[in-house]
N, C-alpha and C positions, 0 to 999 in steps of 0.2 A: 369259644368264649374268650380265650386268651388273645386270639388274633383280633377280635372285635375291640377289646380294651386297649390293645396297642394302637389300632387305627384312631380310636377316639383320643388317645393321649398325643398322637402325632399331628393330627389335623386340628387347627385352631377352631375354637367354637364359632367364630364368625362365618367360616365356610360351611359349617353344618347348619346354622340358623339362617343363612342366606338362601338356602334351598337350591333347587335345580336351576333357577334363573341365574344365580351367582356363578354356578359352574358353567352355564352357557356363555356368560360374559367372559369368563376366564378363557374358555376354549376358543371363542371367537377372537379374543384379543391375541392369543398366541398365534392363531392362524394369520391374522392380519399383520401383526408385527413381523412374523417370519417372512411374509411376502414383501412387505415394505422394505425391510432391511436387505433382503436379497436383491430387490429392485434397485435400491440405492447403491449397493456394491456394483451391480452390473452397469449402472449409469456412470459410476466413477471409472470403471474399466472400459466404458464405451462399447459394451457388448449387449446383445439380446434386446435391442431397442424395440423391435416388433413385439416381443414377448411382454416387455414392460408396458407398452401401450395397450396391449390386449387386457391387461389386468388393472389399468387405472380406473375405469368406470366401475367394475365390480368392487374394487377396494373402497371407492368413495361410498358406495351403497352399504357395504359391510361395516365400515367405520361409523357411518351415520346411524346404523342400527344399534350400536352398543349403548348409547344413552337411552334409547327407547326401550331396550331390554331392561335397563335399570329402572325405568319408570314402571314397566310391567311388574317387575319384582316388588316394587314398593306398593303398588295397588294390591297385589296378592297378599303381601305382608300386612297391610292395613285391614283387608277383609278378614284375614285370620285373627288379627288383633281384636277386631270388633266382635267376632263370633266368640272368641275366648272371654272377652269382657262380659258378654251377655250370660255366659254360664258360670263365670268365676269372678265375683266382684273384688276379690283381694288382689288381682293382677294389677301391677302398676302400669299405667298407660304410657308413661314416659319411656320406660325400658322397652316396651313392646313397639312403640313407634320408632324408637331409635334403631331397633333391629330391622324394622321394615324399611327404613331409609338407607340401610347399608347397601342395597343393590343400586340405588341411584348414585350413591357416592362411588361405588366401584365402576359403574358404567361411565361416569364422567372422568374418573381418574385414568382410565385406559383410553378413552376416546379423544380427549384433548391433545395429548402428545402425539397420538396417531394421526390426528388431523393436521397438526403442524408438520410432521414428517411427510405426510402425503402431499401437502402443499409444496414442500421443498422438492419432492420427487417430481411433481408435475412441472415445476419451473425448470428442473434439470432436463427433463425430456423435451420440453419446448425449446430450450437452448440448443440441445443436440440436434433437433430437427432443423433449426435455423442454420446451424453449422453445416449439416449435410446438404441442405437445399442450396447453399451458396457455393 
């Protein structure tokens, strides 16, 4: 019981109310960012070009999935909101919809910088290929 209360006090309420979809977005973002940063470092050092090229397409797909996961979380949150409203009329709709939109915000917040970094990585790989080709 004590351990449970410690976790609740350590973890912000937004992570708990965001549900499993928010955790999936966070895990996917950590995975993508670690690969992107490692690839950028390898590109700067001019090593592992084949490894980087092999991960470019999967990274594009995974980064594109982050905002879609956010939308999925919002739909799930809205469905939960409407089911709660049907059974409890005293629930404020603005607070419930605000919590439902949290996953969309999280998906966009992690996806937009990742897309920019991935665009830069793609340009660096293309530049290195031009250098090696000539």
